[in-house]
Structure formats: structure tokens, C-alpha cells
C-alpha positions in Angstrom: -20.8 -72.9 -42.5 -23.0 -70.1 -43.9 -24.8 -69.7 -40.6 -21.4 -69.4 -38.9 -20.3 -66.7 -41.3 -23.5 -64.8 -40.7 -22.9 -65.0 -36.9 -19.3 -63.7 -37.3 -20.6 -60.8 -39.3 -23.3 -60.0 -36.7 -20.7 -60.2 -33.9 -18.4 -57.9 -35.8 -21.2 -55.5 -36.5 -22.1 -55.4 -32.8 -18.5 -54.8 -32.0 -18.4 -51.9 -34.4 -21.5 -50.4 -32.8 -19.9 -50.5 -29.4 -16.7 -49.0 -30.8 -18.7 -46.1 -32.2 -20.2 -45.5 -28.7 -16.7 -45.8 -27.0 -17.9 -48.9 -25.0 -14.6 -50.8 -25.7 -15.2 -53.5 -23.1 -18.3 -54.7 -24.9 -16.6 -54.2 -28.3 -13.8 -56.5 -27.1 -16.4 -59.1 -25.9 -18.1 -59.3 -29.3 -14.8 -59.2 -31.2 -13.5 -62.0 -29.0 -16.5 -64.2 -29.8 -16.2 -63.4 -33.5 -12.5 -64.3 -33.6 -13.1 -67.6 -31.7 -15.8 -68.6 -34.1 -13.9 -67.5 -37.2 -10.8 -69.4 -36.2 -12.9 -72.5 -35.3 -14.4 -72.4 -38.9 -11.0 -71.3 -40.4 -12.9 -68.5 -42.1 -10.0 -66.2 -43.0 -12.1 -63.1 -44.1 -13.9 -63.3 -40.8 -10.6 -63.5 -38.9 -9.3 -60.6 -40.9 -12.4 -58.4 -40.2 -12.2 -59.2 -36.5 -8.5 -58.3 -36.4 -9.4 -54.9 -37.9 -12.1 -54.4 -35.2 -9.6 -55.4 -32.5 -7.0 -53.0 -34.0 -9.5 -50.2 -33.9 -10.4 -50.9 -30.3 -6.8 -51.0 -29.2 -6.1 -47.8 -31.2 -8.9 -45.9 -29.5 -7.8 -47.2 -26.1 -4.3 -45.9 -26.8 -2.6 -49.4 -26.9 -0.8 -48.7 -30.2 1.5 -51.8 -30.2 -1.6 -54.1 -29.9 -3.5 -52.1 -32.5 -0.6 -52.4 -35.0 -0.3 -56.1 -34.3 -4.0 -56.7 -35.1 -3.9 -54.5 -38.2 -0.8 -56.3 -39.5 -2.5 -59.7 -38.8 -5.5 -58.5 -40.9 -3.2 -57.3 -43.7 -1.4 -60.7 -43.8 -4.7 -62.6 -44.1 -5.9 -60.1 -46.8 -2.8 -60.7 -48.8 -3.1 -64.5 -48.4 -6.7 -64.5 -49.7 -6.0 -61.9 -52.4 -8.4 -59.4 -50.9 -6.7 -56.3 -52.5 -9.6 -54.0 -51.8 -9.5 -54.5 -48.0 -5.7 -54.6 -48.0 -5.6 -51.1 -49.7 
């Protein structure tokens, strides 16, 4: 499971790098891979982090309903896991 968590983190980091360079198609690719793995492992912090990345991607693409949906999904998971720092 530790190896899977690291891979999720790396995929989310790659997604963030592509967000920073406005390459949203590649950011979506890596976020999609991270989300699939995090859900397979039922790793809620990884799912939450990925939803934040997805929310940011959709925000920058101007798809505000999808951005809000992903950020709210992340918030729900943060509240479930007691991650007050991320929720703030």
C-alpha cells in the first residue's frame, strides 16, 4: 500500500506541474490515473488530493460547476478523515 500511496503522490505532483504550465490535457491524464489508483486502494487522502487537482484544472478551464463539484468532494473527504488543515 505504501508504494501505491507514493505513486498517487507522484501522479498528483505531475498533474500539478502540468497545471502550472497550462497543459490541462496532460494534467487531467495524470489526475485520472491518480484518482483511479487512490479509489482502488480506498486511500481517502489521495482521493481528496486528486479532487483538489481536478477542481483546479476545471477552474482554469472555465468549467466552474465541475470545479466546484470536485472541490466539494475533496472537502467531504477531508471532513470524514478529520483533516482540518486541508479543509481550511
